[in-house]
C-alpha positions in Angstrom: 13.7 -20.9 19.7 13.9 -17.0 19.5 11.1 -17.1 16.9 8.8 -19.2 19.0 9.2 -17.0 22.0 8.7 -14.0 19.8 5.6 -15.4 18.3 4.0 -16.5 21.6 4.6 -13.0 23.1 3.2 -11.3 20.0 0.2 -13.5 20.0 -0.6 -12.6 23.7 -0.1 -9.0 22.8 -2.7 -9.3 19.9 -5.3 -11.3 21.6 -5.2 -10.1 25.1 -3.2 -6.9 25.7 -4.5 -4.8 22.8 -8.1 -5.8 23.3 -8.0 -5.2 27.1 -6.0 -2.0 26.8 -8.4 -0.8 24.0 -11.4 -1.3 26.1 -9.7 0.5 29.1 -8.5 3.5 27.0 -11.8 4.0 25.2 -13.7 3.9 28.6 -11.4 6.6 29.8 -11.9 8.6 26.7 -15.7 8.2 26.8 -15.6 9.4 30.5 -13.4 12.5 29.7 -15.8 13.4 26.9 -18.6 13.4 29.4 -16.8 15.5 31.9 -15.9 18.1 29.2 -12.2 17.2 28.7 -12.2 16.7 25.0 -8.5 16.9 24.0 -7.8 13.4 22.6 -4.2 14.4 21.5 -2.6 12.5 24.4 -4.6 9.4 23.7 -3.6 9.5 20.1 0.2 9.9 21.1 -0.1 7.0 23.5 -1.6 4.8 20.9 1.2 5.6 18.6 3.8 4.9 21.2 2.3 1.5 22.1 2.1 0.5 18.5 5.6 1.5 17.6 7.2 -0.3 20.6 6.3 -3.8 19.7 6.7 -3.1 15.9 10.4 -2.1 16.6 10.9 -5.0 18.8 9.7 -7.3 16.1 11.8 -5.8 13.4 14.9 -5.8 15.6 14.6 -9.4 16.7 14.1 -10.5 13.1 17.2 -8.6 12.0 19.3 -9.8 14.8 18.2 -13.4 14.0 19.3 -13.1 10.4 16.1 -12.1 8.5 15.8 -9.2 6.3 12.9 -6.7 6.1 11.7 -8.6 3.0 10.3 -11.1 5.5 7.9 -8.6 6.7 6.8 -7.7 3.3 8.8 -4.5 3.1 9.9 -5.2 -0.5 8.9 -4.3 -4.0 5.6 -5.3 -5.4 5.6 -8.9 -6.6 2.2 -10.1 -7.9 3.7 -13.5 -8.8 4.9 -14.5 -5.4 2.2 -16.9 -4.6 1.4 -18.1 -8.2 -2.1 -16.7 -8.3 -3.8 -16.7 -11.8 -3.4 -13.5 -13.8 -7.0 -12.6 -13.8 -6.9 -12.6 -10.0 -4.1 -10.3 -10.0 -5.5 -7.9 -12.5 -8.9 -7.7 -10.8 -7.2 -7.1 -7.4 -5.0 -4.4 -8.9 -8.2 -2.8 -10.4 -10.0 -3.0 -7.1 -7.0 -1.5 -5.3 -6.7 1.5 -7.7 -10.4 2.1 -7.5 -10.4 2.0 -3.7 -7.4 4.4 -3.5 -9.5 6.8 -5.8 -12.4 6.5 -3.7 -10.5 7.2 -0.5 -8.8 10.2 -2.0 -12.1 11.6 -3.2 -13.7 11.1 0.2 -10.7 12.9 1.9 -11.1 15.9 -0.4 -15.0 15.9 -0.4 -15.2 15.8 3.4 -12.6 18.5 3.8 -14.2 21.0 1.5 -17.8 19.9 1.1 -20.0 20.8 4.2 -23.0 18.8 3.0 -20.9 15.7 2.3 -19.2 16.2 5.7 -22.6 16.2 7.4 -24.0 13.3 5.5 -20.9 11.2 6.3 -20.9 12.2 9.9 -24.5 11.3 10.3 -23.6 7.7 9.2 -20.7 7.2 11.7 -21.9 5.0 14.7 -21.5 6.2 18.3 -18.8 3.4 18.8 -16.5 5.3 16.6 -17.6 8.9 16.6 -16.4 9.7 20.1 -12.9 8.9 19.2 -12.6 11.2 16.2 -10.6 14.4 16.2 -12.4 17.8 16.7 -9.8 20.6 17.3 -7.0 21.5 14.9 -4.4 20.1 17.4 -6.3 16.7 17.5 -6.5 16.6 13.7 -2.8 17.1 13.4 -2.3 14.2 15.8 -4.8 12.1 14.0 -2.9 12.4 10.7 0.2 11.2 12.4 -1.8 8.3 14.1 -3.3 7.4 10.7 0.2 7.1 9.2 1.5 5.4 12.3 -1.4 2.8 12.4 -0.9 2.1 8.7 2.8 1.3 9.2 2.8 -0.5 12.5 -0.5 -2.5 12.1 0.4 -3.8 8.7 3.9 -4.7 9.7 2.4 -6.6 12.8 -0.8 -8.2 11.5 0.1 -8.7 7.9 3.9 -8.7 7.5 4.9 -10.4 10.8 1.9 -12.8 11.3 2.2 -14.1 7.8 6.0 -14.5 8.2 5.7 -16.1 11.7 2.8 -18.6 10.9 4.5 -19.8 7.7 7.8 -20.1 9.5 6.5 -22.1 12.4 4.0 -24.1 10.5 5.7 -24.7 7.0 2.7 -26.7 5.6 0.0 -24.2 6.5 -2.1 -22.9 3.7 -1.7 -19.2 2.8 -5.5 -18.9 3.1 -5.5 -20.2 6.6 -2.9 -17.7 7.4 -5.1 -15.0 5.9 -8.0 -16.1 8.0 -6.0 -16.2 11.1 -4.5 -12.9 10.7 -7.8 -11.3 9.9 -9.5 -12.7 13.0 -6.6 -11.5 15.1 -6.8 -8.1 13.6 -10.5 -8.0 14.5 -9.8 -9.1 18.1 -7.3 -6.3 18.4 -10.2 -3.9 17.4 -12.9 -5.5 19.6 -13.2 -2.3 21.7 -15.2 -1.1 18.8 -18.0 -3.3 20.0 -20.7 -4.1 17.3 -18.5 -2.2 14.7 -15.8 -4.8 15.1 -16.9 -6.5 11.9 -15.5 -3.6 9.9 -11.8 -4.2 11.0 -12.4 -7.9 10.4 -13.5 -7.3 6.8 -10.7 -4.8 6.5 -8.3 -7.4 7.7 -9.5 -9.9 5.1 -9.2 -7.3 2.2 -5.6 -6.1 3.5 -4.5 -9.6 3.9 -5.6 -10.6 0.4 -4.0 -7.5 -1.1 -0.8 -8.5 0.6 -1.0 -12.0 -0.7 -1.6 -10.8 -4.3 0.8 -7.9 -4.5 3.6 -9.7 -2.4 4.4 -6.4 -0.5 3.0 -4.8 2.5 3.8 -1.2 1.3 0.9 -0.8 -0.9 -1.3 -2.0 2.0 0.2 0.4 4.2 -0.8 3.2 1.8 -4.5 2.1 1.6 -4.7 1.6 5.4 -3.4 5.0 6.0 -5.7 6.6 3.6 -8.7 4.8 5.0 -7.9 6.2 8.4 -7.3 9.7 7.1 -10.9 9.9 5.6 -12.5 10.9 8.9 -9.8 13.5 9.8 -12.0 16.5 9.0 -15.3 14.9 9.5 -16.2 16.8 12.8 -16.1 20.5 12.6 -14.4 22.4 15.4 -17.0 24.4 17.5 -16.9 28.1 16.8 -16.4 30.5 19.8 -20.1 31.7 19.4 -21.2 28.1 19.8 -19.5 27.8 23.3 -21.2 30.8 24.7 
């Protein structure tokens, strides 16, 4: 009964509260940008807070109900967990390593290469650009937000949803679970408007990684790095630019 109540509450949070609050918060942020109030640090901190609260509740309820952290994927990597063929595991591991290298390269290149930074910034859609950090203070907060999002979103959307769906629906296919968690992940980011397909695709890849690797920890790492890529994308205006 406890798990049913938790699942219903979490589902409402994912498909209703998160999307609605996302729209509301981004509208306020867009408005503040237009009025010249550009410090996004408070918004970043609020986002972290409202991600950690449900995450800690989920973890606490599961532990008090007799489940371990392994239930949320917080365990050692176990590629054989779902009995996938060896070549699928190998290709997935290769794609994971290559993607990690690509993300690290972009983080370094954007940080130190002005041309790379400008080219990357030119390709960022307006639906996402307004939310990126500009000042040094915002960039410090963004780094914390990236780590926070990597941990809390993966525990909620991958670790918990995979656990809950398979617990409450024992005969459900793991691939249906992947589809459901990916769609829910996309709904949670619907405030990104026409760019929402990107979180949806990311959700599919992250979920697939979780299935193949049997642990949410490597998914947390790649999720965090993916968010960190844009940390130094926008240069802080120089004082001479503000005169």
